[in-house]
TORROGU-230620 format. One record per residue (C-alpha): x, y, z. Coordinates in steps of 0.02 Angstrom, whole numbers, plus 50000, padded with zeros to 5 digits. Layout:
TORROGU-230620
XYZ/...
***
This chain:
TORROGU-230620
494455062349906/493605079749904/494135092449789/493885109549723/493605113049535/493705129449446/493315132149260/493995147149166/493415152748992/494065165948862/493765182848910/493565180449100/494785181949236/493655174249365/493015156049351/491295153649275/491145138749377/491665134349550/491235119049652/491845109349797/491505090149779/491535082449953/491825063749907/492145060649724/493535052749632/494795066049578/495705055049445/493935050349367/493325067449355/494985073549275/494835059449139/493095062849105/493415081549069/494995078548973/494055066848855/492565078848834/493645093848792/494835083648684/493385078248583/492755095648551/491175093448647/490205103948751/490445100648940/489085103049072/489805107149251/488535106649399/487415093749469/485595093149503/485075107149615/486365118149562/486565130949424/487165120949276/488615129349163/488895122648982/490385127948899/491175122748727/492925115248729/493535129348620/493125141848749/493985133948891/495655141248943/495985129749088/495295120449230/495965119549398/495665103649501/496305105349681/496275089849800/495635094949976/496385086250121/495475083450275/496345082050433/
***
Protein backbone atom coordinates (compact mmCIF):
# COMPACT_ATOMS: atom_id res chain seq x y z
CA UNK A 1 0.00 0.00 0.00
CA UNK A 2 1.46 3.41 -0.87
CA UNK A 3 2.10 5.87 1.94
CA UNK A 4 3.45 9.34 2.65
CA UNK A 5 6.09 9.78 5.37
CA UNK A 6 7.09 13.06 7.04
CA UNK A 7 9.83 13.33 9.68
CA UNK A 8 9.88 16.27 12.10
CA UNK A 9 12.75 17.24 14.41
CA UNK A 10 13.32 19.64 17.30
CA UNK A 11 13.39 23.28 16.23
CA UNK A 12 11.74 22.84 12.82
CA UNK A 13 8.11 23.48 11.92
CA UNK A 14 8.38 21.80 8.53
CA UNK A 15 9.46 18.20 7.97
CA UNK A 16 13.17 17.56 7.39
CA UNK A 17 12.25 14.59 5.25
CA UNK A 18 9.14 13.94 3.18
CA UNK A 19 8.64 11.09 0.76
CA UNK A 20 5.91 9.13 -0.92
CA UNK A 21 6.50 5.40 -1.07
CA UNK A 22 4.50 3.84 -3.90
CA UNK A 23 4.31 0.20 -2.90
CA UNK A 24 5.84 -0.58 0.48
CA UNK A 25 4.48 -2.31 3.57
CA UNK A 26 3.26 0.45 5.93
CA UNK A 27 3.23 -1.79 9.02
CA UNK A 28 6.77 -2.99 8.35
CA UNK A 29 8.01 0.59 7.96
CA UNK A 30 6.33 1.69 11.20
CA UNK A 31 7.83 -1.23 13.15
CA UNK A 32 11.34 -0.59 11.79
CA UNK A 33 11.24 3.14 12.56
CA UNK A 34 9.73 2.60 16.02
CA UNK A 35 12.38 0.01 16.91
CA UNK A 36 15.26 2.20 15.75
CA UNK A 37 14.00 5.29 17.58
CA UNK A 38 13.25 3.29 20.74
CA UNK A 39 16.83 1.98 20.83
CA UNK A 40 18.31 5.51 20.72
CA UNK A 41 19.87 5.03 17.33
CA UNK A 42 20.49 7.23 14.35
CA UNK A 43 17.90 6.64 11.66
CA UNK A 44 18.52 7.15 7.95
CA UNK A 45 15.65 8.27 5.75
CA UNK A 46 15.92 8.15 1.98
CA UNK A 47 16.85 5.64 -0.66
CA UNK A 48 19.59 5.44 -3.24
CA UNK A 49 19.22 8.28 -5.69
CA UNK A 50 17.58 10.54 -3.11
CA UNK A 51 19.07 12.93 -0.62
CA UNK A 52 19.59 10.97 2.56
CA UNK A 53 18.66 12.47 5.93
CA UNK A 54 20.16 11.01 9.10
CA UNK A 55 18.60 11.96 12.43
CA UNK A 56 19.25 10.94 16.01
CA UNK A 57 16.33 9.53 17.94
CA UNK A 58 16.54 12.25 20.61
CA UNK A 59 15.99 14.95 17.95
CA UNK A 60 12.85 13.46 16.40
CA UNK A 61 9.65 15.05 17.68
CA UNK A 62 7.28 12.96 15.58
CA UNK A 63 6.83 11.09 12.34
CA UNK A 64 3.65 11.15 10.27
CA UNK A 65 2.89 8.14 8.11
CA UNK A 66 -0.27 8.45 6.06
CA UNK A 67 -1.63 5.65 3.90
CA UNK A 68 -2.48 6.77 0.37
CA UNK A 69 -5.42 4.97 -1.15
CA UNK A 70 -5.57 4.68 -4.92
CA UNK A 71 -8.98 4.61 -6.51
